[in-house]
DRENLODO-728978 format. One record per residue: residue in three letters; x, y, z of N, C-alpha, C in turn. Coordinates in steps of 0.2 Angstrom, whole numbers, plus 5000, padded with zeros to 4 digits. Each point is the difference from the previous one (the first is absolute). Layout:
BEGIN
ALAXYZXYZXYZ;...
This chain:
BEGIN
MET535553446114500450055003500450044995;LYS500349964995500450044995499650054996;LYS499349984999499650054996499950065004;VAL499949995007499950065004500650055000;LEU500649975001500650035000500150044993;LEU499849974995500150034993499650064999;ILE499349995002499650065000500250055004;THR500349995006500250055005500650044996;SER500449964997500650034997499850044994;LEU499549984996499850044995499750065002;LEU499650005005499750065003500550055002;PHE500549985003500650045003500350034994;PHE500249964995500450024994499650054996;THR499349995000499650054996500050075004;GLN500050005006500050065004500750044999;SER500549955000500750034999500150044993;ILE499849964995500150034993499550064999;SER499550005003499550064999500250065005;ALA500650024999500250055005499650074999;GLN499850025005499650075000500450055002;CYS500150054996500550065001499650065002;PHE500250045005499750065002500450064999;GLU499750064999500450065000500150025007;ALA499649995005500250025006499749955005;LEU500449995006499849965005500050035007;THR499649995004500050025007499849955005;PHE500350005006499949955005500150035007;SER499649985005500050025007500049955005;GLY500349944998500049955005499549944999;GLY499450024997499549954999499949984993;HIS499650044996499849984993500550054996;THR500149984994500450044995499550024995;LEU500150064997499650034995500550024994;GLY499749994994500450024994499550034994;ILE500350054996499750024995500349984993;LYS499649974996500249984993500050054995;PRO500450004995500050054995499350024997;ASP499549965000499450014998499650045005;GLY500350025006499650045005499649965005;THR500049934999499649965005500449995006;LEU499749985006500350005006499949925002;TRP500649985003500049935002500349995007;GLY499849945003500349995007500049935002;TRP500449995005500049935003500250005007;GLY499949945004500150005007499450005004;PRO499950025006499450005004499550044998;GLY499449985000499450044998499450005004;HIS500149995007499549985004499550065001;TYR500250064999499650065001499750034993;GLY500149964995499850024993500550054997;GLN500650005002500550044997500249984993;LEU499949944998500149974993499450004996;MET499450015004499350004996499849944997;THR500249945002499949944997499549965004;GLY499950015006499649965005500449955003;ASN500649994998500549955003500450025005;SER500249965005500450035006500750004998;ILE500249964995500749994998500050004992;GLU500550034997500149994993500749994999;THR500249944998500749984999500350024994;PHE499650024995500350024993499650074999;PRO500350044996499750074998499349994997;VAL499650045003499350014998499850074998;GLN499650014996499850074998499650035006;VAL500150065002499750045005499550054997;GLY499449985000499550054997500049994992;VAL499750044997500050004992500250064997;ALA500250055003500250074997500749994997;THR500150044995500650004996500450064999;ASP499850045005500350075000500450025007;TRP500349955003500350015006500750034999;ASP500250055004500750034999500549995006;ILE499750015006500450005006499749955005;ILE500449955003499749955005500450005006;GLU499749995005500249995007499649955004;ASN500349965004499649965005500150015007;GLY499549995004500149995007500149935002;ILE500049985006500049935002499549964998;ASP499350035000499449964998499650044995;ASN500350054997499650044995500450024994;THR499650024995500350024994499850074998;PHE500550044998499850074998500350014993;ALA499750044995500350014994499750074997;ILE500450034996499850064997499949994993;LYS499550034997499949994993500350054996;ASN500150004993500350054996499650065001;ASN499450005002499650075000500150035007;GLY500449975004500250035007499549985005;THR499549964999499649985005500349945004;LEU499850005007500349955004499549955002;TRP500249935001499549955001500349955005;GLY499649975004500249955005499649945001;GLY500349955002499649945002500349965005;GLY499749955003500249965006499850025006;ARG500449995005499850015007499950085001;ASN499550015004499850075001499950025008;GLN500349965004500050015007500350075002;TYR499650045004500150075002499950054994;GLY499749974995500050054994500650004996;THR500449955000500750014996499950014993;LEU499449984997500050014993499750074998;GLY499850045005499850074999499450014995;VAL499549955000499450004996499450025004;ASN500150035006499450025003499549955002;SER500349945002499549945002500349975006;PRO499649975004500249965006500149934998;PHE499849984994500149934998500749985001;GLN500149945003500749975001500449994994;SER499749984995500449984994499650014993;PHE500450014995499750004993500449964995;SER499649964997500349954995500050034993;THR499850064999500050034993500350075002;PHE500350034995500350075000499550055002;GLN500150045005499650065002500450074998;GLN499650044997500450074999500050045007;ILE500650035001500150045006499950074998;THR499450035002499850074998500050004992;THR499850064998499950014993500650044997;ALA500550015004500650044998500449964994;ASN500350044996500349974994500750035000;ASP500350025006500750035000500449965005;TRP499949945001500449965004500749984997;VAL500650005003500649984997500449955004;LYS499849995006500449955004499649985006;VAL500149935002499649985006500549955004;SER499950005006500549965004499549975006;ILE500149945001499549975005500449965006;SER499850025006500249965006499649945001;ASP500049985006499649945002499350025000;ASN499850065004499350025001499950074998;PHE500550044996499850064998500450024993;THR499750054997500350014993500150074999;LEU500550024996500250064998500050014992;ALA499850054998500050014993500250084998;LEU500350014994500250064998499750024994;LYS499850075000499750024994500550044996;SER499850024993500450044996500150075002;ASN499650025005500050075002500550005006;GLY500349955002500550005006499749995006;THR499349985001499749995006500049925002;ILE500149995007499949935002499449995003;TRP499749944999499349985003500149935003;ALA499649995006500149945004499449985002;TRP499949935001499449975003500249935003;GLY499549985004500149945004500150015007;GLN500449965004500150005007500450065002;ASN499750045005500450065002500150005008;ASP500149945003500150005007500650035002;ASN500550014996500750035002500150064995;TYR499550034998500050064996500449994993;GLN500049944998500349984994499750034994;LEU499450035000499750034995500250085000;GLY500450025005500250075000499450055002;ASN499549975003499450045002499849995007;SER499750055003499849995007499250015000;PRO499749975005500349955005500149934998;ALA500449975004500149934998499349965000;SER500049954995499349975000500249924997;PRO499549965002500149934998500049994993;GLU499650044996499949984993499850074996;GLN500250004994499850054995499849974993;PHE499450014998499849964994500150044994;SER500250065000500150044994500650045000;PRO500350024995500650045000500050075004;LEU500550015004500150075003500650034998;GLN500050064998500650034999500550015006;VAL500649994999500550005005500350075000;GLY499850045004500250075000499850044994;THR500350064999499850044994500550014995;ASP500649975001500650014996499949974993;THR500250034995499949984993500749994996;ASP500549985004500749994997500349935002;TRP499649955001500249935001500249974994;ALA500549965000500349964995500049935000;GLU500149975006500149935001499649985007;ILE499749945000499749975006500249935002;SER499949995006500149935002499649985007;ALA499649954999499649995006500349945004;GLY500549984998500449955005499649935001;ILE500249975005499649935001499750005007;SER500050065003499750005007499550065000;ARG500150055005499650065001500350064999;THR500650004996500450064999500050024993;ALA499950074998500050024993500650054999;PHE500350004994500550054999499950034993;ALA500250064998499950034994500650044999;ILE500250024993500550044998499750064996;LYS500250065002499850064996500450014994;ASN499750054995500450014994500750035002;ASP500150035006500650045002500549955003;GLY499849935000500549955002500049995007;THR499550035004500049995007499549945002;ILE500249965005499649945002499650015006;TRP499449985001499550015005499749945002;GLY499849995007499749945002499450025005;TRP499549955001499550015004499749935002;GLY499650005005499749935003500449985006;LYS500049935000500449975006500750014999;ASN500350015006500750025001500549955003;PRO500049944997500449955003500850014999;SER500449995005500750015000500250074998;SER499650055002500150074998500150014992;ILE499649964996500150014993499850074997;ILE499550035004499850074998500350055004;VAL499950005006500350055005500449965006;LEU500550035002500449975005499650005007;GLY500149945003499750005007499549945001;SER500149965004499549945001499350035003;GLY500050065003499450025003499550024994;THR500250014994499650024995499849944996;ALA499449975002499749944997499850014993;ASN499650064998499750024994500250074998;VAL500050014993500150074998499450014995;ALA499650055002499350014997500050034993;THR500550044998500150034994500649994997;PRO500150014993500750004997500550045003;THR500649975002500550035004500749984996;GLN500350064999500749994996500549965005;VAL500349954996500649975003500650024998;GLY500450035004500750034998499950074996;THR500550024997500050064996500249994993;ASP500249944998500249984993499550014995;THR500250034994499650014994500149964994;ASP500349945001500249974994499849925000;TRP499449995003499749945001499649984993;ARG500149944998499649984993499449965002;THR500149945003499549965001500149965007;MET499549965002500149965006499649945001;SER500149965005499649945001500049995008;VAL499450005002499950005007499849925003;GLY500449985005499949935002499650015007;GLY500149955004499650005006500250055005;GLY500750015002500350055004500550034998;HIS500250004993500550034997499850024993;ILE500450054997499950024994500750004996;LEU499949984993500650014996499850064995;ALA500550044999499950064995500650014996;LEU499850024994500550014994500150074999;LYS500650035000500250074998500150004992;ILE500050074998500150014993500649974997;ASP500549995004500749974998500049935000;SER499449975002499949935000500349965006;THR500250045005500249975006499449985004;LEU500149945004499449985004500150015008;TRP499550025003500050025007499449975004;SER500149995006499549975004500050045007;TRP499449995003499950025007499449975003;GLY499950015007499549965004500449955004;GLY499849945000500349955005499949934997;GLY500449965003500049934998500649984996;THR500049934998500549974996500050034993;GLY499450024998499950024993500450064998;LEU500350045005500450064998500649994996;GLY500349945001500649994996500650035001;VAL500150035007500650045001500449975006;GLY499949945001500549965004499750005008;GLY499450025001499750005006500150065005;THR500450054997500250065004499950064995;PRO499550045002499650005006499449954999;PRO499749975005499549964999499350034999;VAL499950075002499550044998500250074999;THR499850034995500250064998499550044996;ASN499950065001499650054996500450034994;THR500749995000500450044996500249954994;PRO499850014994500249964994500749985000;GLN500149935000500749974999500149974994;GLN500650024997500249974993500249935001;ILE499749964996500149935000500749984997;SER500150034994500749994997500150064995;THR500650004997500150054995499849984993;ASP499749945000499849974993499450044998;LYS499949994993499450024997499549944999;TRP499450025002499449955000499550014995;VAL499749954997499550014995499449985002;SER499949955005499449985002500049985007;PHE499550005004500149985007499350005003;SER499949965006499349995003500149985007;ALA499650035004500049995007499549965002;GLY500249955005499549955002499950015008;ALA499749945003499950005007500649985004;GLY500550055001500649995003500649984995;ASN499950004994500549984995500050054994;SER500550004996500050044994500449974995;TYR499950024994500349974994500150064995;GLY500649994996500250054995500449974995;ILE500050044994500449984994500450064999;LYS500749984999500550064998500050014993;ASP500350054998500050024993500549954996;ASP500349965003500449954997499649934999;GLY499350015002499649944998500049955006;THR500450015005500049955005499550015005;LEU499849945004499450005004500249995007;TRP499850045005500250005007499450005005;ALA500149985006499449995005500350015006;TRP499650025005500350015007499450005005;GLY500149995006499450005005499949935003;TYR499350005002499849945003499949944995;ASN500249945002500149954995499649945002;GLY499550015003499649945002499749964994;ASN500149935001499849964995500450014993;GLY500650035001500450014994499750054995;ARG499650055002499750054996500550044996;LEU500650015002500450054997500349974993;GLY499949935000500249974993500849985000;ASP500350005005500749985000500249935002;GLY499449965001500149935001500149995008;THR500050055004500149995007499450035004;THR500049995006499550045005500350055004;ILE500650024998500450045005499850084998;ASP499850035005499950074999500650044998;ARG499950054996500650044997499950075001;LEU500550035004499950075002500350054995;ILE500449974995500250044994499849964994;PRO500050034994499849974994500449944998;VAL499749954998500449944998499849984993;GLN500449984995499949994994499649934999;ILE499550004996499649944999500249974993;GLY500449945001500249974993500650054997;ILE500149984994500650044996499750034994;ASP499449994998499750034994500150085000;ASN500150034994500050075000499550034995;ASN499549964999499550034995499350015004;TRP500050015006499350025003499850074999;SER499350004999499750074998499650035005;THR499549965003499550035005499949955006;ILE499850035005499949965006499450035004;LYS499549955002499450025004499949955006;THR499950035006499849955005499450035004;GLY499849975005499450035004500149985007;LYS499449995003499949985007500249935002;PHE500049964995500149935002500749974997;ASP500049935000500749974998500250014993;VAL499550014995500249994993500250064997;THR500550004996500350064996500049984993;MET499950054995500049994993500650044997;ALA500349984995500550044997500049984992;THR500250054996500149984993500750024998;LYS500249974994500750014997499950044994;THR500550024997500050044994499949964994;ASP500049935001499949964994499249985000;GLY499650035005499349995000499849945004;THR500449975003499849945004499750035007;VAL499649965003499750025007500249955005;TRP500150025006500349965005499650015007;TYR500049955004499750005006500449975005;TRP500050015007500249975005499750025007;GLY500149955005499750025006499349965001;GLY499849985006499349975000500149934997;THR499449975000500049934997499649994994;ASN499850064997499550004994499349975002;TYR499850015006499449975003499450024996;TYR500050074998499450034997500150014992;GLY500549964998500150014992500350064999;GLU500450045004500350064999500550004994;TYR500349954999500549994995499750004993;GLY499449984999499750004993500249954996;ASN500349945003500349954996499549935000;GLY499450015002499649945000500049975006;ASN500450015005500049965006499750055006;SER499849965006499850045005500049955006;TYR499850025006500049965006500749975002;GLY500550034998500749985002500149995007;THR500549965002500150005007500850015001;THR500450014995500750015001500250074998;TYR500350045005500250074999500550004994;ILE499950054996500450014994500550055001;MET500749995001500450055003500550034995;THR499949984994500450044995499650014994;PRO500250054996499650024994499849944995;THR499450004998499749954996499750034994;GLN500149984994499750034994499349964999;THR499550054999499449974998500050004992;LEU500049944997499949994993499350014998;GLY500050034994499450014997499750075001;ILE500450045004499850075001500650044999;CYS499950064997500650044998499850085000;ILE500450045001499950074999500450034994;THR499850054996500350024995500850015001;PRO500449974997500750015002500350074999;LEU500550025005500350064999500650004996;VAL500249944998500649994996499849954994;GLY500150024994499949964995499350004997;GLY499550015005499349994998499750075001;GLY500350055002499750065002500050054993;PRO499850065001500050044994500750024998;THR500150014994500650034997499950084999;TYR500350045003499950074999500550034995;ILE499750034995500350034995500250075001;ASN500750025000500250075001499750044994;SER499650055003499650054995500150075002;ALA499950044995499950075001499350025001;ILE499950055004499350015002499650024994;SER500350034995499650024994499849944996;THR500349945001499949944996499449965002;VAL499850025007499449965003499450045001;THR500050064998499450055001499650014993;SER500249984995499750014994499349964999;THR499550034996499449975000499849984993;ASN499549964998499849994994499450044998;ALA499749994994499450044998499450005005;ASN500049955004499449995004500250035007;GLY500650035001500250035006500349955005;VAL500149944998500249945004500850005000;GLY500350005006500749995000500349944996;THR500550024996500349944996500449965004;ALA500250025006500549965005499649975006;VAL499350015000499749975006500149925000;GLY500249985006500149935001500849985000;ASP500450054998500749994999500350005007;SER500549965001500450005006500650044998;VAL500150065003500650054998500450025006;ARG500650034999500450035005500150074998;LEU499850055004500050074998500450035006;ILE500350064998500450055004499750074999;GLY499850035006499850065000500150045006;VAL499850065000500150045007499350025002;VAL499949995007499450025003499950084999;HIS499450024997499850075000499450015004;CYS500050055004499450025004500049965006;GLN499449995003499949965006499749934998;ASN499949965005499649945000499350015001;PHE499649994996499350025000499549955004;SER500449945002499649955004500350005007;SER499549995005500249995007500249935002;SER499949964995500249935001500249974994;GLY500649984999500249984993500350064996;TYR499949994994500350054995499550034995;ASP500050064999499850044994500550054999;ILE500549994997500650044998500150004993;THR500450054998500150014993500850004999;LEU500249964995500750004998500150034994;ILE500550054999500250034994500749994999;ASP500249984994500749994998500450064997;ALA500650004999500450054997499750034993;ASN499649964997499750024994499350045001;ASN499950015006499350035002499449964998;ASP500149935000499549954999499849985007;GLY499349995001499849985007499549955000;ILE499949965005499549955001499850005008;THR499449985001499849995007500149935002;LEU500350005006500149945004499549995005;PHE499649955000499449995004500049935004;SER499950005006500049945004499650015006;PRO499549965002499650015006500549985006;THR500549975000500549985005500750034999;TYR500450005005500750024999500449944998;ILE500550014996500449954997500750015003;ASN500349945003500750005003500150065005;GLY499450025003500050055005500250074998;TYR500050014993500250064998499550065001;ILE500350065003499650055002500250064995;PRO499650024995500250054995500150075002;THR500650034998500150075001500250034993;GLU499750064999500250044994500750004999;GLY500249984994500850014998500349935000;ASP499649955003500349935000500049974992;GLU500649984998500149964994499949935002;ILE499549974997499949935002499949954993;GLU500249945001499949954995499449965002;VAL499549994996499449965001500049944995;GLU499849955003499849944996499349995001;GLY499649994995499349995000499749994994;VAL499350005000499649994994499650064998;ILE500050024994499650064997499349985000;THR499650055003499349995001499750074997;GLN499350004999499750064998499350005004;VAL499950055004499450015004499750064998;ASN499450004997499650064998500450044996;GLY500349974995500450044995500750015002;LEU500250005006500650025002500549945000;ILE500650014997500549955000500450005006;GLN500149945003500350005007500549945000;ILE500450005005500449945001499849975007;LYS499849945000499949975007500649965002;PRO500350035005500749975002500049935003;ASP500549974999500249935003500650025005;ASN500550044997500650015004500250074999;ILE500250045005500350065000500650015003;SER500550034997500750015003500150084999;VAL500350035005500250075000500750004997;LEU500150044995500750014997500450065003;GLN499650055001500350065003499450045003;GLN500250055004499550055003500350074998;GLY499550045000500250074998500250014993;ALA499749964995500150004993499750074997;ALA500250024995499850064996499349994998;LEU499650055001499350004998499950044994;GLN499549984996499850034994499650075002;SER500150054996499650065001499349994997;PRO499550025003499349994998499950034993;THR499649974996499950024993499350055000;LEU500150064998499450044999499549984995;THR499450005002499549974996499350045001;SER499650004995499450035001499449954998;VAL500249945000499549944998500249945004;LEU499649965002500149935003499849954995;ASN500449964997499849954995500549945001;GLU500049964994500549945000500750025002;THR500250064997500750025001500250025007;THR499550015004500250025007499949945005;GLU499849944998500049955005500649985003;SER500049995006500649995004500650044999;GLN499850074998500550054999500050055005;PHE500650035002500050065004499850064997;VAL499550035001499750064996499850065004;ARG499950054997499850065004499550044996;LEU499550025003499450044998500050075003;GLU500050054996500150075003499350045000;ASN500050055004499550055001499349965000;LEU499949975006499449965001499650035005;GLU499349985000499650025005499549945001;LEU499750005006499549955002499350014996;VAL499849954997499350014997499550025004;ASN500049975006499450005005500250045006;GLY500650035000500250045006500149975006;GLU500149935000500149975007500650035004;THR499950005007500550035004500549945003;MET499849944999500449955002500149954994;TRP500649975000500149944996499749945002;PRO499749964996499749945003500449955004;ALA499749975005500449955004500249944996;ASN499649994995500149944995499450014995;GLY500250024994499550014995500250054994;ASN499650014996500150054994499950075002;ILE500350054996499850075000500250034993;GLU499650044998500150034993500350075001;VAL500550014995500450064999499950024993;THR500150064999500050034993500550054999;ASN500350014994500450064998499650054996;THR499349995000499550054997499949974993;ILE500449964997499949974994499849935000;ASP500349965004499949935001499949985007;THR499649955002499949975006500449945001;PHE500349995006500449945002499849975006;THR500149935001499849975006500649985004;VAL500050035006500549985004499849955005;TYR500449955001499849945005500450015006;ILE499750015006500450005006499949935004;THR500549965000500049945004500050015007;GLY499849965004500150005008500750015002;ALA500549984996500750015002500350064997;SER499650044996500350064997500250055006;ALA500550044998500250055005499550055000;LEU499650014995499550055000499349985003;ALA499949945002499449975002499750045006;GLY499450035000499750035005500450075002;THR500450034996500350065002499650064996;PRO500150065002499750064997500350014993;THR499550024995500250014993500250075000;PRO500450024994500350075000499450054999;VAL500250065003499550055000500050054993;ILE500549994996500150034994500249954995;ASN500050024993500249954995500749975002;PHE500149944997500649965002500249964994;HIS500649975001500349954995500049945004;LEU500049944996499949935003500549964996;THR500549975004500449944997499749945003;GLY500149954995499749935002500249954995;ILE499749945001500149944996499349994996;GLY500150004993499449984996499849935001;LYS499349995000499749945001499549994996;GLN499649945000499449994996499649955004;ASP499350014999499549965003499549994995;ASP500149954995499549994995499949924999;ALA499449985002499849935000499949964994;SER500050044994499849974994500550024994;SER500149954996500450014994499650054995;PRO500450054997500750004999500450045005;PHE499750015006500450035005500350074998;ASP499550044998500250074998499750055004;SER499849995006499750055004500249995007;GLY499750045005500149985007500750035002;TYR500350044997500750035002499950045006;GLN500549995004500050045006500750015003;ILE500150045005500650015003500049995007;TYR500649975003500149995007500550065002;PRO499850045004500450065002500649985004;CYS500650034998500650005004500150065004;GLY499850064997500150065004499650064997;VAL499850055003499750064998500450065002;ASP500050044995500350075002499650054997;PRO500050065003499650054998500250034993;TYR499550024996500150044994500150075002;CYS500650024999500250075001500050054994;ASP499550055000500050044994500150075002;ILE500550025004500150075002500450044995;ASP499750064998500450044996500550045004;ILE500649994999500550035004500350074996;SER499650024995500250064997499950065005;THR500550054999499950065004500150064995;THR499850065003500150064996500350055005;LEU500450054996500450055004499750074998;ASN499750045004499850064998500350055006;ASN500450054997500450045004500449965005;ASN500050005006500349965005499649955003;THR499549984997499549955003500049944996;ILE500149945003499949934996499349985002;SER499649974995499449985001499949934997;VAL499649955004499949944997499450004995;VAL500049964995499549994995499449965003;ASP500249945003499549955003499850035007;THR499450035000499850035007499649955004;GLY499950025006499549965004500349945003;LEU500749995000500349945003500450035006;ALA500549955003500450025005500750024998;TYR500450055003500650024997500550015005;GLN500650004998500650025005500650024995;TRP500150075001500650034996500649985003;ILE500549994996500749985002500550054996;ASN500650005003500650034998500449954996;CYS500150014993500349954996500849995002;ALA500250055003500850005002500149945004;ASP499649995005500149945004499449965002;SER499550014996499349965000499750015007;SER500250065004499750015006499350035000;VAL499649985005499350025000500050085002;ILE499650044997499950075002499450005004;VAL500250015007499549995005499450054999;GLY499449985000499450045000499850014993;GLU500449984995499850024993499649944997;THR499349995001499649954998499550024995;GLY500050064997499450024996500249994993;GLU499550024996500049994993500550054996;THR500250055004500550044997500650015006;PHE500650034997500550015004500450064998;THR500250055004500350054998500750015004;PRO500649984996500650005004500250075002;THR500450005005500350075002500850004998;THR500249944998500750004998500149974993;ASN500550014997500149974993500249925001;GLY499849964996500149935000499549964996;ASP500149935000499649964997499549965004;TYR499450004998499549985005499549954996;ALA499749955004499549954997499549995005;VAL499549964998499449995005499949925000;ILE499949975005499849935001499250005000;ILE499749974996499350004999499749935002;THR499550005005499849935002499250004999;GLN499849944997499349994998499949935003;GLY499750005006499849935003500749975001;PRO500149934998500649975000500550024995;CYS499850044996500550024994500450065003;GLU500650004997500550065002500550014994;ASP500150064998500450024995500350075001;THR500650014997500350065001500150044993;SER499950065000500150044994500750014998;ALA500150034994500750024998500250065004;CYS500750015002500250065003500050064996;VAL499850055003499950074996500550055003;PHE500450034996500450055003499650075000;VAL500150035006499750065001500550055002;ASP500150064996500450055001499650065003;VAL500050005006499550055004500150074997;LEU500650024999500250074998499950014992;GLY500049954996500050014993499449984996;ILE499549985003499449984997499650054996;GLU499849994994499650054996499449974999;ASP499550045001499349984999499849974994;ASN499649955000499749974994500549984994;GLU500649995002500549984995499949934997;LEU499749955004499849944997499349995000;ASN499650055000499349995000499749984993;GLY500450024995499849994993500249944997;ILE500249955004500249944997499449954998;SER500149974994499549954998500349944998;VAL499849945002500249934999499549964997;TYR500149984994499549964996500349954995;PRO499749954998499449975003500249975007;ASN499549995004500149975007499349965001;PRO500049935000500549964998500450014994;ILE500649985000500450014994500049944995;THR500150014994500149944995500750004997;ASP500150024994500649994997500550065001;GLU499750065002500450065001499750045006;LEU500450045003499850045005500250084999;ASN499650045000500150074999500050045006;ILE500550055001500050055006500150074997;ASN499650045002500050074998500050055006;ASN500450055000499950055005499950074997;GLU499450035001499950064996500350065004;ASN500249995006500350055004500850015000;GLY500349964996500750015000500449934998;ALA500650005000500449944998500149965006;LEU500049934999500249955005500749984999;ILE500449995005500749995000500149925000;SER499649965002500049935000499449975001;VAL499949944997499449955001500349935001;GLU499749975004500249935001499449965003;MET499949934997499549965002500349945004;ILE499749985006500349955004499449945000;ASP500349945000499549945001499949985007;ALA499649955001499949985007500649985004;LYS500549984996500649975004500550065001;GLY499850064998500550065001500550014994;SER499949964995500450014994499850054995;VAL500550044998499850064995499949964993;VAL499450014997499949974994499950054994;VAL499950065002500050054994500350075004;SER500450034996500350075003500250044994;SER500150075002500350054996500250055004;LYS500650034999500250065003500150064996;ALA499750004994500150054995499450055002;ALA500250065001499550055002499550014994;SER499350005001499550014995499450015004;LYS499550034996499350005002499649944999;SER500249964995499649944997500549945000;PHE499749945002500449944999499549954997;THR500349954996499649944998500449945001;PHE499849955003500449945001499649944997;ASN500449964998499849934997499949955006;THR499449985001499849965006499749934998;GLY500149994994499749934997500349945003;GLU500750005002500349945002499950005008;LEU499750055003499949995008499549955002;ASN500249965005499549965003499450035003;SER499449975000499450025004500250025007;GLY499750055003500150015007500050085001;VAL500250025007499950065002500750035000;TYR500150074998500650034999499950075004;ILE500650035002500050065003500450054995;LEU499750054998500350054996500250065004;ILE500750024999500350065004500250054995;VAL499750065001500250054995500350065005;ARG500550034997500450055004500150074995;SER499950055003500150074997500650025004;GLU500350064999500550035004499850015007;GLU499450015002499850025006499549955004;ALA499849954996499549965003500049924998;VAL499749965003499949934998499349985001;ARG499849964995499349975001500049934998;THR499649965003499949934998499349984998;PHE500049954995499349984998500049925000;LYS499549975001499949934999499749984993;VAL500349964997499849984993499949935000;VAL499549974996499949935000500049984992;LYS500349945000500049974993499649935001;
């Protein structure tokens, strides 16, 4: 007997000291899944339907699930396993009743991973008992499995659906939750929350007469929802300010029992919450002070407070203040983690080895949190990454091979969001700091519920990565420092190269290479300035996607990017557009002959005005205008979307002499270092040149037939030259 006891003790000791630590853990009431730093997937607990892929009905210690080493995102249902790889493909295994795996097969279970379609743009998955939701990077939601209560968001209702169906046509979804019954919820990019499927306790729409809701239907009018967890008949939802709210019905609401059923979100407390999970009539949450709370149905002591008393308001579980995450499901068992990396379970009897501690087939209900030795998650305090305060310029440099010298570094950056978010799910935004240094922030999912807006100054903690040559930061945490911060002006450029990556730039006088009439809905389009050709990439989330292209030449502002898959990463430069404005090349010069003012730029649209009060002269829309009274006059010239106004010309109806200014010559034009003006028909009494801002840059009031001005210090641009004689005024457009 002593020998047996010794062997048993040694085995337990071996398991205890051989701690297996995971980067991420997920739990849904049955089995637990975890990803190790090497990208392998592990699990423990019940495996009756092949969800652990070992052939055993129970695994009491962690076992590797499959053989792949490139897992990125994990989620499990009650009896099945789902995971997304680094390449964006989605895979599933375990129970397939009603087509829950979405692999287009009626087989009831699979004990190896099956790929779910060939798509490679999956970013999130959420599993209920018998149906599944998944989110793509283009902001669309897809669903499969049981549809008897319209939980797939598609009509007609049906007992099963073996392959993914898109839920509606919207492309702006950000968060999904399949709950633990037959109800689905999702949050859009604008912060609104929507539900569909079964309508227990008016969880979607008010009224017991509405049993089901066939399509996504908005709940309330609030626009600040961040994420949610759907239980059996109630929902918990977190707002941007980290307050926690609930609605639906049952003891899991946590608002004291009044109202017992509601379709209006009820605030649970004024506290800030960092993690929460809704179960079958009960709820759990962790406040920002690290304390753990539970409320609702407490059968068999599942709340973890050591009693079996139902709780209508949150009650604290223990006194510890270092809790980090919480996950529950349809059954008794709940899992939580602490900031020190320890993993804890309570509820149930550990009958199916859910706790992962080597035991199973228990008969005693576990009513308080119990640590599972030998299993840990990367600690958030003491063992997590140390973020180094860094300037953007210090993390975006590259070596001779084009590889970023800071790749892999954990850093803390501050920058202002410029332009828009080019991703409909997660982030593809650009941060630029006060030194005009920029970096791309990319994540397939939202972080801390942050919805980016141009002008947000944010602090980002994350890891520097490089994807197809482009230096990026993959965020772990995002904090908004202020909104409405000053933006950098776009840098005028005629090339796209290393210097324009993640920079706010402007290309001018462009035209479409192939004359397309519409911007792509998602793809590349070529533009040119007649010297070089540039690639413009329109993402599905771009404000230009699927809209008409300009009918004339145009200017384009945007963010410089790169898409080059091989070192030294010196090609593939492109631009993501932020805005397009027309290229306006209107000559606003006019001439005055006798009492008639004429435009130089003919064939456009015109409106003559009186400069005394800028009033429109009714009926005068031609290329010439002959005033009948003395005064200053100008013309508004319109070319498509472009509009410009000429300089005012004084007309003395009674004193004009023929041809007085017809002998003027202005040269060279375009000008270089000097400008010459001659009038062979007489003396000029004044000459002045005005820039685009209306400032006089050159002038003379000395009467003469000839003038020479030094223009070498002038900036490049378009100027208006105004010459006057005793009786007339004439304007010229000159270019440098």
